[in-house]
C-alpha positions as CSV (number, residue, x, y, z in Angstrom):
1,M,26.2,10.9,17.3
2,N,24.2,13.9,16.1
3,C,20.6,13.5,15.6
4,Y,19.7,13.6,12.0
5,I,16.8,16.2,12.5
6,C,17.8,18.9,15.0
7,D,22.1,17.8,14.9
8,Q,21.8,17.8,18.6
9,R,23.4,14.8,20.5
10,E,21.5,14.4,23.8
11,W,19.8,11.0,23.6
12,A,17.8,8.9,26.1
13,E,18.8,5.4,25.7
14,L,16.4,2.3,25.6
15,P,19.2,-0.4,25.8
16,D,16.8,-3.3,26.9
17,L,14.6,-3.3,23.8
18,N,16.6,-4.7,21.4
19,K,19.2,-7.2,21.6
20,E,21.2,-6.4,18.5
21,R,20.9,-2.8,18.7
22,V,20.2,0.2,21.1
23,L,17.2,2.3,20.4
24,Q,17.2,5.8,21.8
25,V,15.2,9.1,21.5
26,C,16.4,12.6,20.8
27,K,15.9,14.6,23.9
28,N,15.6,17.8,22.0
29,C,13.1,16.9,19.1
30,G,11.7,13.4,19.9
31,N,13.3,11.9,17.0
32,V,13.6,7.9,17.0
33,A,16.7,6.2,15.6
34,Y,19.0,3.3,16.6
35,K,22.3,4.3,18.0
36,I,24.8,4.1,15.2
37,N,28.6,5.1,15.0
38,P,29.2,6.6,11.7
39,D,32.7,5.0,11.7
40,D,30.4,1.7,11.4
41,E,29.3,2.3,7.8
42,K,31.7,0.4,6.0
43,K,30.7,-2.8,7.9
44,I,26.9,-2.0,7.4
45,I,27.7,-1.5,3.5
46,D,29.4,-4.5,3.7
47,Y,26.3,-6.3,5.4
48,Y,24.2,-4.8,2.9
49,R,26.5,-6.3,-0.2
50,H,26.6,-9.7,1.2
51,E,24.3,-10.8,4.0
52,Y,21.5,-8.6,4.2
53,R,19.1,-10.5,1.7
54,P,19.5,-14.0,-0.1
55,S,19.8,-14.6,-3.8
56,P,16.4,-13.5,-5.4
57,N,13.7,-15.9,-6.7
58,H,10.3,-15.9,-7.6
59,A,9.2,-14.4,-4.4
60,N,10.9,-11.2,-5.3
61,L,9.4,-11.1,-8.6
62,L,6.1,-11.6,-7.1
63,T,6.8,-8.8,-3.8
64,S,8.3,-6.3,-6.7
65,N,4.9,-7.1,-8.9
66,H,3.0,-5.9,-5.8
67,K,5.0,-3.0,-4.8
68,L,4.9,-2.0,-8.6
69,G,1.1,-1.5,-8.6
70,Q,1.1,0.9,-5.7
71,I,3.7,2.8,-7.3
72,E,2.4,2.9,-10.7
73,I,-0.9,4.1,-8.8
74,F,1.1,7.0,-6.9
75,L,3.1,8.1,-10.0
76,R,0.2,8.1,-12.4
77,N,-0.7,11.7,-12.3
78,Y,2.8,12.8,-12.7
79,L,3.8,10.2,-15.4
80,K,0.8,11.1,-17.7
81,D,1.8,12.1,-21.0
82,K,5.3,12.7,-20.3
83,K,8.3,11.1,-22.3
84,D,12.2,11.0,-22.1
85,L,12.4,11.5,-18.4
86,V,15.7,11.2,-16.7
87,C,15.0,9.1,-13.7
88,G,17.2,7.6,-10.8
89,D,16.1,4.8,-8.3
90,V,17.9,4.5,-4.9
91,G,18.3,1.1,-3.5
92,S,16.8,-0.9,-6.5
93,A,16.6,-4.4,-5.3
94,I,16.3,-6.4,-8.2
95,G,15.8,-3.3,-10.7
96,Y,12.2,-3.5,-11.2
97,I,11.5,0.3,-11.0
98,P,14.1,1.1,-13.5
99,N,13.0,-1.6,-15.7
100,Y,8.9,-0.2,-15.2
101,L,10.1,3.6,-16.2
102,R,12.3,2.3,-19.3
103,R,9.3,0.5,-20.5
104,L,7.3,3.7,-20.5
105,G,9.9,5.6,-22.6
106,H,12.1,7.3,-20.0
107,K,15.9,7.1,-19.3
108,A,16.2,5.2,-16.1
109,F,19.3,4.4,-13.9
110,G,19.4,2.3,-10.5
111,C,21.6,1.9,-7.9
112,E,22.0,-1.1,-5.4
113,L,24.4,-2.5,-2.9
114,T,23.6,-6.3,-2.8
115,V,25.6,-7.6,-5.4
116,T,23.2,-10.8,-6.1
117,Y,20.6,-8.3,-6.8
118,R,22.7,-6.1,-9.1
119,R,23.5,-9.3,-11.2
120,F,19.6,-10.2,-11.2
121,S,18.9,-6.6,-12.6
122,E,21.8,-6.8,-15.2
123,H,21.2,-10.2,-16.6
124,F,17.3,-10.3,-16.0
125,Y,16.0,-7.1,-17.0
126,G,19.2,-5.8,-19.0
127,I,19.7,-2.9,-16.4
128,P,23.2,-2.9,-14.9
129,L,23.0,-1.0,-11.3
130,T,25.7,0.9,-9.8
131,E,26.1,0.9,-5.9
132,D,25.3,5.0,-6.0
133,L,23.6,7.2,-8.5
134,D,25.6,9.2,-10.6
135,G,26.1,12.6,-9.2
136,S,27.0,14.4,-12.5
137,I,23.7,13.6,-13.6
138,K,20.5,15.7,-13.0
139,Y,17.4,13.9,-12.3
140,D,13.7,14.7,-13.3
141,L,12.5,12.0,-10.8
142,I,14.2,10.1,-7.7
143,T,12.7,7.2,-6.3
144,I,13.6,6.0,-2.8
145,F,11.1,3.4,-2.0
146,H,11.7,1.9,1.3
147,V,15.3,2.6,1.7
148,L,15.8,5.7,3.6
149,E,15.0,3.8,6.8
150,H,18.2,1.6,6.1
151,L,20.6,4.9,5.6
152,I,23.1,6.3,8.2
153,E,22.9,10.0,8.4
154,P,19.8,10.2,6.4
155,D,19.8,13.9,6.2
156,K,23.1,14.1,4.4
157,K,22.2,11.1,1.8
158,L,18.8,12.7,1.3
159,K,20.2,16.2,0.6
160,K,23.0,14.8,-1.6
161,Y,20.0,13.3,-3.8
162,V,18.0,16.3,-3.5
163,D,21.0,18.3,-5.0
164,M,21.1,15.9,-7.9
165,L,17.5,16.9,-9.0
166,K,16.5,19.3,-11.7
167,D,15.0,22.6,-10.5
168,D,11.5,21.4,-11.2
169,G,12.4,17.9,-10.2
170,R,10.4,15.6,-8.4
171,M,11.1,12.6,-5.6
172,L,9.1,9.8,-4.4
173,I,9.8,8.7,-1.1
174,A,8.4,5.7,1.2
175,T,9.2,4.6,4.4
176,P,7.5,2.6,7.3
177,Q,5.6,4.8,9.7
178,W,6.2,4.0,13.3
179,L,4.1,4.7,16.6
180,E,0.9,5.1,14.6
181,N,-0.5,1.8,13.3
182,L,1.0,-1.0,15.1
183,E,1.7,-3.3,12.0
184,E,4.3,-4.1,9.5
185,A,4.7,-1.8,6.4
186,S,4.2,-5.0,4.1
187,G,0.8,-6.3,5.9
188,S,2.7,-9.6,7.4
189,A,1.4,-10.3,10.8
190,I,3.6,-9.0,13.7
191,S,5.4,-11.7,15.6
192,T,7.6,-9.8,18.1
193,F,8.3,-6.4,19.1
194,E,11.9,-6.9,17.6
195,H,10.0,-7.8,14.1
196,L,8.8,-4.3,14.3
197,F,11.8,-2.4,15.5
198,H,14.6,-4.7,13.8
199,K,18.0,-4.1,13.4
200,D,18.1,-3.4,9.8
201,H,15.9,-0.1,10.1
202,I,18.5,2.2,11.3
203,N,15.9,5.1,11.5
204,V,12.4,4.9,12.7
205,F,10.2,7.3,11.0
206,T,7.2,9.0,12.5
207,Q,4.9,11.1,10.2
208,E,6.4,14.1,12.1
209,S,10.2,13.1,12.1
210,I,10.3,12.5,8.2
211,K,8.6,15.6,7.5
212,N,11.0,17.6,9.7
213,L,13.9,15.4,7.5
214,F,12.0,16.8,4.5
215,L,12.1,20.6,5.7
216,K,15.7,20.2,6.6
217,C,16.7,18.8,2.8
218,G,14.6,21.2,1.2
219,L,11.9,19.3,0.0
220,V,8.1,20.3,-0.1
221,V,5.3,17.6,0.0
222,E,3.0,17.7,-2.8
223,W,0.6,14.7,-1.8
224,E,1.1,11.8,0.5
225,D,-0.3,8.3,1.4
226,H,-0.7,6.5,4.6
227,I,-2.6,4.0,3.7
228,T,-1.0,1.6,1.0
229,Y,2.6,0.6,2.4
230,G,3.5,2.8,5.4
231,Q,4.1,6.3,4.4
232,T,4.8,7.5,1.0
233,Y,5.4,11.0,-0.3
234,F,5.6,12.7,-3.7
235,L,8.0,16.0,-3.1
236,R,9.2,18.7,-5.1
237,K,12.5,20.7,-4.7
238,A,11.7,23.9,-2.9
239,R,11.8,27.0,-4.4
240,V,14.3,30.0,-3.2
241,D,11.7,31.8,-1.9
242,E,9.8,29.5,0.1
243,I,10.4,28.4,3.8
244,G,12.3,25.5,4.3
245,Y,14.9,25.9,1.7
246,N,18.4,26.6,2.2
247,L,17.7,27.0,6.2
248,N,20.4,27.7,8.7
249,E,20.8,25.9,11.8
250,N,18.7,28.6,13.9
251,D,16.1,28.8,11.3
252,L,15.5,25.0,11.4
253,S,15.2,24.8,15.1
254,V,12.2,26.9,15.1
255,L,10.6,25.3,12.2
256,I,10.8,21.8,13.0
257,K,7.9,20.1,14.8
258,K,9.2,18.9,18.1
259,Q,8.0,15.5,19.7
260,D,8.1,15.6,23.6
261,H,10.6,12.5,23.9
262,K,9.1,11.3,27.0
263,E,5.8,10.7,25.4
264,Q,8.0,9.0,22.1
265,I,9.3,6.6,24.9
266,S,5.9,6.0,26.4
267,K,4.5,4.9,23.0
268,I,7.4,2.5,22.4
269,F,6.8,0.9,25.5
270,A,3.3,1.1,25.0
271,Q,3.7,-0.8,21.8
272,K,5.9,-3.3,23.5
273,Q,3.5,-4.0,26.1
274,A,0.3,-4.4,23.1
275,I,2.5,-6.9,21.5
276,E,3.1,-8.9,24.4
277,L,-0.3,-9.2,25.2
278,Y,-1.2,-10.1,21.7
279,Q,1.2,-12.9,22.0
280,R,-0.6,-14.2,24.7
281,K,-3.8,-13.9,22.7
282,E,-5.2,-11.1,25.0
283,Y,-6.4,-9.3,22.2
284,Q,-8.8,-7.3,23.8
285,Q,-6.5,-6.1,26.4
286,A,-3.7,-5.3,23.9
287,I,-6.2,-2.9,21.8
288,S,-7.1,-1.3,25.3
289,V,-3.3,-0.6,25.3
290,W,-3.0,0.4,21.8
291,A,-6.0,0.8,19.6
292,K,-4.6,1.0,16.2
293,F,-3.3,-2.6,16.2
294,P,-4.9,-4.4,13.2
295,D,-3.4,-7.7,14.2
296,A,-5.4,-7.6,17.5
297,W,-8.6,-7.0,15.8
298,L,-8.1,-9.5,13.3
299,N,-7.5,-12.1,16.0
300,L,-10.3,-10.8,18.1
301,L,-12.5,-11.1,15.1
302,F,-11.7,-14.6,13.7
303,D,-10.3,-16.5,16.6
304,T,-12.2,-14.9,19.9
305,H,-15.5,-14.6,17.9
306,L,-15.0,-17.2,15.1
307,K,-18.4,-18.5,15.2
308,D,-20.5,-15.7,16.6
309,S,-21.4,-13.7,13.5
310,E,-23.2,-10.9,15.3
311,A,-20.3,-10.4,17.7
312,Q,-17.9,-10.1,14.7
313,R,-20.3,-7.6,13.2
314,K,-19.9,-5.2,16.4
315,V,-16.3,-6.0,16.3
316,F,-16.0,-4.8,12.7
317,E,-18.2,-1.5,13.7
318,K,-15.5,-0.6,16.6
319,A,-12.5,-1.4,14.6
320,E,-13.7,0.4,11.4
321,L,-14.1,3.6,13.9
322,I,-10.3,3.3,14.8
323,L,-9.1,2.1,11.7
324,P,-11.4,3.3,8.8
325,E,-8.9,3.2,6.2
326,N,-6.9,-0.1,6.8
327,I,-6.2,-2.2,4.2
328,R,-6.0,-5.6,6.0
329,L,-9.1,-4.9,8.0
330,R,-11.0,-3.9,4.8
331,L,-9.8,-7.0,3.0
332,A,-11.0,-9.1,6.1
333,K,-14.5,-7.5,5.7
334,A,-14.6,-8.3,2.3
335,N,-13.7,-11.9,2.7
336,W,-16.7,-11.7,5.6
337,Y,-19.0,-10.1,3.3
338,Y,-18.4,-13.1,0.7
339,Q,-19.1,-15.6,3.5
340,R,-22.5,-14.3,4.1
341,T,-23.3,-13.8,0.4
342,E,-23.4,-10.5,0.6
343,Y,-21.9,-10.3,-2.7
344,E,-22.2,-6.3,-3.6
345,K,-20.7,-5.1,-0.4
346,C,-17.5,-7.7,-0.8
347,I,-17.2,-6.3,-4.1
348,E,-17.1,-2.5,-2.7
349,Y,-14.6,-3.3,-0.1
350,S,-12.3,-5.3,-2.7
351,K,-12.6,-2.5,-5.0
352,W,-11.6,0.0,-2.4
353,V,-8.3,-2.3,-1.5
354,L,-7.5,-2.8,-5.2
355,Q,-7.5,1.2,-5.8
356,H,-4.7,1.3,-2.9
357,R,-2.9,-1.9,-3.0
358,P,-3.7,-4.0,-6.0
359,N,-3.2,-7.8,-5.1
360,E,-4.6,-11.3,-6.3
361,D,-6.8,-11.8,-3.4
362,C,-9.0,-9.1,-4.2
363,C,-9.5,-9.9,-7.8
364,I,-10.0,-13.4,-6.8
365,Y,-13.0,-12.3,-4.0
366,I,-14.6,-10.0,-7.0
367,G,-14.3,-12.6,-9.5
368,W,-16.4,-15.2,-7.0
369,C,-18.9,-12.7,-6.2
370,F,-19.5,-12.0,-9.9
371,V,-19.7,-16.0,-10.7
372,N,-22.4,-16.1,-8.0
373,M,-24.4,-13.3,-9.5
374,G,-24.1,-14.9,-12.5
375,K,-21.9,-12.0,-14.5
376,F,-19.4,-14.5,-15.7
377,S,-17.8,-11.8,-18.2
378,Q,-17.0,-9.5,-15.4
379,A,-15.6,-12.5,-13.3
380,M,-13.3,-13.2,-16.3
381,A,-11.9,-9.9,-16.4
382,Y,-10.8,-10.1,-12.2
383,F,-9.7,-13.7,-12.5
384,Q,-7.1,-12.7,-15.4
385,K,-6.0,-9.4,-13.4
386,A,-5.2,-12.1,-10.4
387,Y,-2.7,-14.2,-12.3
388,E,-1.2,-11.0,-14.2
389,L,-0.6,-9.9,-10.4
390,N,0.6,-13.4,-9.1
391,P,1.2,-15.8,-12.0
392,L,1.2,-18.7,-9.2
393,K,-2.4,-18.1,-9.3
394,W,-2.7,-19.2,-13.0
395,T,-4.0,-22.4,-12.2
396,E,-6.8,-21.3,-9.8
397,A,-7.8,-18.5,-11.9
398,M,-7.9,-20.7,-15.2
399,N,-10.3,-23.2,-13.5
400,W,-12.5,-20.4,-12.7
401,M,-12.3,-19.0,-15.8
402,C,-13.3,-22.4,-17.6
403,H,-16.2,-22.4,-15.3
404,C,-17.3,-19.1,-16.2
405,V,-16.9,-19.8,-20.2
406,S,-18.8,-23.1,-19.7
407,N,-21.8,-21.5,-18.1
408,M,-22.0,-18.6,-20.7
409,P,-24.6,-19.4,-23.3
410,A,-23.5,-20.2,-27.0
411,W,-24.6,-18.2,-30.0
412,D,-27.4,-20.6,-30.8
413,E,-28.6,-20.8,-27.2
414,V,-28.7,-17.0,-27.1
415,A,-30.5,-17.0,-30.8
416,M,-33.0,-19.4,-29.4
417,Q,-33.9,-17.3,-26.7
418,K,-34.1,-14.2,-28.6
419,I,-36.5,-16.1,-30.9
420,K,-38.6,-17.4,-27.6
421,E,-38.9,-13.8,-26.3
422,N,-39.8,-12.4,-29.9
423,L,-42.6,-15.1,-30.1
424,Y,-43.8,-14.7,-26.9
425,T,-43.9,-11.1,-27.5
426,Q,-45.8,-11.4,-30.7
427,A,-48.3,-13.9,-29.0
428,Q,-49.5,-11.2,-26.5
429,P,-53.2,-9.7,-27.2
430,E,-52.6,-6.2,-28.6
431,I,-55.3,-3.9,-26.8
432,I,-55.9,-0.6,-28.4
433,P,-57.5,1.9,-25.9
434,N,-59.1,3.9,-28.6
435,D,-60.6,1.3,-30.3
436,P,-64.3,2.4,-31.0
437,M,-65.9,-1.2,-30.3
438,I,-64.3,-1.3,-26.7
439,M,-65.6,2.2,-26.2
440,E,-68.9,1.0,-26.9
441,V,-68.9,-1.9,-24.6
442,K,-67.8,0.2,-21.8
443,E,-70.6,2.7,-22.5
444,I,-73.3,-0.4,-22.6
445,D,-71.6,-1.8,-19.3
446,L,-72.0,1.6,-17.7
447,K,-76.1,1.9,-18.8
448,N,-76.5,-1.6,-17.5
449,N,-74.9,-0.7,-13.9
450,A,-76.9,2.5,-14.0
451,S,-80.3,0.4,-14.8
């Protein structure tokens, strides 16, 4: 197969790493991908249609709700004050992105291979999905959220969608980011090497390789995020006069940022070794092999040093130097501050997480902090947000809201308190500094002291 970045065919194969598919690294540009024959595409499409996902349930709604919170943050500036945009969503799952965009007043369409998901979107949201976007439409915005890593020949697929954009069109693209932080993009704990490099991800994008792909397909990055959910990019269609647009093969070979394929292989084996050490609970050794390993840091904190608060504080300091903006570590630090009744710090860390990945746990933490600080109105706002993000939290959040309102003084209690405060103020003697009698007394005292 050709490398989808540099179009070369020289691969270094790593056949023993994954039982299902052969992982390989391009010797020319260092791109990492699974060995796939383009003739296998029909078989893979059938797999995505009928086997990839079970029928959707409430968990899919919760997951979609969380992802939507992240997408809202990322698209907020672009969508502000815009109406009637023509939007296309690639790999729509249950249709939550087209539904969100339609509720904002835009014309949104989506495509999805999984049959049960297309049924769900049509009958739950009232949005029929096709198996691919209509190529006769020109789009203002195309979203490809954690889909590109599943596509055979992603350069050809992405270029097809770029050609569907209007001249001033935009794209939102997100994928996992490999060979950087050793963690699963959604935040679930890593169990095995195959969990991280599993067969459903045909393409293994590093930050460098995906940016090379954008260059090849005529896209320019406007802003990006590497904190929230893997790597997320907001891109525009490149202008004719810009480098990266309509590149021929010779231009591309010069402009792409190549990675040494031997270094890439070393990184892959290092991550494998770190995961094996982590599985044996050798957390410090795992960190020594791959420092950016959030799961290993978390277990070092709450397994190895479970009852040693000072040791935990030192581990947090070291972890934050290496992973200063890791959501899972920051959420753990918020919880740690809460347990030590450092409520202001807990709120600070939790609010930071909410700005990047809205989730009910942060809202609950902040609500608990405000309860303990006696700020019940502020607490209620966060408990309400918690069950909006996750309706399964309704009972817990509502119990806390009931606790809050039961501790807030009623109108007559407030009135009585104000009366008491007024009476106390009125009862205080009023001293007038310029009162002549007081001045006279002071003068007498001075004369007596002098005598």
